[in-house]
C-alpha positions in Angstrom: -5.5 17.9 1.6 -7.1 21.2 2.3 -10.2 21.8 0.2 -11.5 24.7 2.3 -11.1 27.1 -0.6 -13.6 25.1 -2.6 -17.4 25.2 -2.4 -19.3 22.2 -1.2 -19.8 20.6 -4.6 -16.1 21.1 -5.4 -15.1 19.7 -2.1 -17.2 16.6 -2.6 -15.9 16.1 -6.1 -12.2 16.4 -5.0 -12.8 14.0 -2.1 -14.3 11.5 -4.5 -11.4 11.9 -6.9 -8.9 11.5 -4.0 -10.7 8.4 -2.7 -10.7 6.8 -6.2 -7.0 7.5 -6.6 -6.2 6.0 -3.2 -8.2 2.8 -4.1 -6.4 2.5 -7.4 -3.0 2.9 -5.6 -4.0 0.3 -3.0 -5.2 -2.2 -5.7 -1.9 -1.7 -7.7 0.1 -2.3 -4.5 -2.0 -5.3 -3.6 -1.7 -6.8 -7.1 2.0 -6.2 -7.2 2.4 -8.0 -3.9 0.3 -10.9 -4.9 2.2 -11.3 -8.2 5.6 -11.0 -6.5 4.8 -13.6 -3.9 3.1 -15.9 -6.3 6.1 -15.8 -8.8 8.6 -16.3 -5.9 6.8 -19.0 -4.0 4.5 -21.1 -6.2 6.4 -23.5 -8.5 4.5 -26.8 -8.3 1.5 -26.9 -10.6 0.8 -30.6 -10.3 -1.9 -29.9 -7.7 -4.6 -27.3 -7.3 -3.6 -26.8 -3.7 -0.5 -25.1 -2.4 2.2 -27.2 -0.8 3.3 -26.6 2.8 6.5 -25.0 1.6 4.5 -22.7 -0.7 2.1 -21.7 2.0 5.0 -20.8 4.3 6.8 -18.9 1.6 3.7 -16.8 0.7 3.1 -16.0 4.4 6.7 -15.0 4.9 6.6 -12.9 1.7 3.5 -11.0 2.7 4.6 -10.5 6.3 8.0 -9.1 5.1 6.2 -6.8 2.6 3.8 -5.5 5.2 6.5 -4.9 7.8 8.6 -3.1 5.1 5.6 -0.9 4.2 4.9 -0.1 7.8 8.5 0.9 8.4 8.6 3.0 5.2 5.4 4.7 6.3 6.8 5.4 9.8 9.9 6.9 8.3 7.9 9.0 5.8 5.8 10.3 8.7 9.0 11.2 10.7 10.5 13.0 7.7 7.2 14.8 7.0 7.1 16.0 10.6 10.7 17.2 10.4 9.9 19.2 7.2 6.8 20.7 8.8 8.9 21.8 11.9 11.6 23.3 9.7 9.0 25.2 7.6 7.6 26.8 10.8 4.3 28.6 11.1 
């Protein structure tokens, strides 16, 4: 974001607000991932430790999610670059 029209204090405030929002978004994403993988993979509550199958499932779940997020991010970047080119100078 471009905060060049703001004075120094306003720029600092806007940067702080943006960083806080980004952290909240990250925590929401992380919590959602953990809940989704837990609900999908953990089904044996007779032990405090995860079983081998549960560990594998959680690893696969998180790997798949991270790969998906990476791919979506790359596509979003490509789309954004296209839109910037079309908009011109």
